Structures are given as structure tokens and as C-alpha cells.
C-alpha positions as CSV (number, residue, x, y, z in Angstrom):
1,X,103.2,67.6,163.7
2,X,99.6,66.8,162.9
3,X,97.1,69.5,163.9
4,X,93.6,68.7,165.3
5,X,90.5,70.5,166.5
6,X,88.9,68.9,169.5
7,X,85.4,70.1,170.2
8,X,82.7,68.9,172.5
9,X,79.9,69.4,174.9
10,X,79.9,69.1,178.7
11,X,77.7,66.6,180.5
12,X,76.0,67.8,183.7
13,X,79.0,66.5,185.7
14,X,81.4,68.2,183.4
15,X,79.6,71.5,183.5
16,X,79.4,71.3,187.3
17,X,83.2,70.8,187.4
18,X,83.8,73.8,185.2
19,X,81.6,75.9,187.4
20,X,83.4,74.7,190.5
21,X,87.0,75.0,189.2
22,X,86.7,77.8,186.6
23,X,88.0,78.2,183.1
24,X,91.7,78.8,183.9
25,X,91.9,75.5,185.7
26,X,90.5,73.6,182.7
27,X,92.8,75.4,180.3
28,X,95.9,74.8,182.5
29,X,95.1,71.0,182.8
30,X,94.5,70.7,179.0
31,X,97.8,72.4,178.3
32,X,99.7,70.3,180.8
33,X,98.3,67.0,179.4
34,X,98.9,68.0,175.8
35,X,102.5,69.1,176.5
36,X,103.2,65.8,178.4
37,X,102.0,63.9,175.3
38,X,104.6,65.8,173.3
39,X,102.2,68.2,171.7
40,X,101.2,71.8,172.1
41,X,98.0,73.7,172.7
42,X,97.5,76.4,170.1
43,X,94.1,77.8,171.3
44,X,91.2,77.0,173.6
45,X,87.8,78.6,173.5
46,X,84.4,78.1,175.1
47,X,81.4,78.7,172.9
48,X,77.6,78.7,173.1
49,X,75.3,77.1,170.5
50,X,75.9,73.7,169.1
51,X,79.1,73.0,171.1
52,X,80.5,74.1,174.5
53,X,84.2,74.3,173.7
54,X,86.9,73.7,171.2
55,X,90.7,73.7,171.1
56,X,93.3,73.5,168.4
57,X,96.3,71.4,169.2
58,X,99.3,69.8,167.7
59,X,100.0,66.1,168.6
60,X,103.0,64.0,167.7
61,X,101.0,61.3,165.9
62,X,97.6,60.2,164.9
63,X,97.8,57.3,167.3
64,X,98.3,59.7,170.2
65,X,95.4,61.8,169.0
66,X,93.1,58.7,168.8
67,X,94.1,57.5,172.3
68,X,93.6,61.0,173.7
69,X,90.1,61.2,172.2
70,X,89.2,57.7,173.5
71,X,90.4,58.5,177.0
72,X,88.6,61.8,177.3
73,X,85.5,60.4,175.7
74,X,85.5,57.5,178.3
75,X,85.6,60.0,181.2
76,X,81.9,60.8,181.0
77,X,82.3,64.5,181.7
78,X,81.9,65.5,178.1
79,X,81.4,64.2,174.6
80,X,84.0,65.2,172.0
81,X,84.9,65.2,168.4
82,X,88.4,64.9,167.1
83,X,88.8,66.6,163.7
84,X,92.1,66.5,161.7
85,X,92.9,69.9,160.3
86,X,94.2,70.1,156.7
87,X,96.8,72.7,155.7
88,X,96.8,74.5,152.3
89,X,99.8,72.4,151.3
90,X,98.1,69.2,152.2
91,X,95.0,70.2,150.3
92,X,97.1,71.0,147.2
93,X,98.9,67.7,147.5
94,X,95.6,65.9,147.7
95,X,94.2,67.9,144.8
96,X,97.2,66.7,142.7
97,X,96.7,63.0,143.5
98,X,95.5,60.7,140.8
99,X,92.4,58.6,141.3
100,X,91.2,55.7,139.1
101,X,87.9,56.2,137.2
102,X,85.0,54.9,139.2
103,X,81.3,54.3,138.9
104,X,79.5,56.3,141.6
105,X,76.3,55.0,143.2
106,X,73.3,55.2,140.8
107,X,75.4,55.6,137.7
């Protein structure tokens, strides 16, 4: 199952909702929705600095991940980033792939 990191920042409305309902409610809802999509929630953290939260999740397909990101992004309560996570095995497979010779910009 593909693994993703979803990270983002709350809008004023989203931060107000988090303050009202608390962290456990947000975690529980994220876990419920991800499970109903056929996936699983590996971890969920809040942060401070350049982003407000991130979670690592498994989803059954890239299509489901894209639709999830679009739906959540359209909510207006936070802006998010969906990042596919690459395993060691996937990196080694990519490393072994052949590429044609190519002229890079400026060469």
C-alpha cells in the first residue's frame, strides 16, 4: 500500500476548531476517515515552526490519496501538502533504472 506524509497549516477557522474540540477529536476523526478509505494512520503529530501538523498514512491507491488531498484542501480549514514516501527498496529500484542520455538545460 502506498505510504504518504500529509502536512499542513491551519487557517484561523481550523485553529479555532482545534482549540474547541481538542487534539484527540482531530486524531480520532483522521483515523476514522483514513480507515474508511481502506487505509491506515501510522502517526499523527502537531508541530510548530513552518507547519502545524503532519501525519503518515497508508492509502490503497494514488487516486484515493489525490482525492483525499483535494477534499481536505477544499475545506478551507487548513492548507496541506501530500508527499509520497519512498522506501529503501523503491529507491534502489529507481537507482537501477536506465535513462537515455539527455542534454540538460544550458549544455
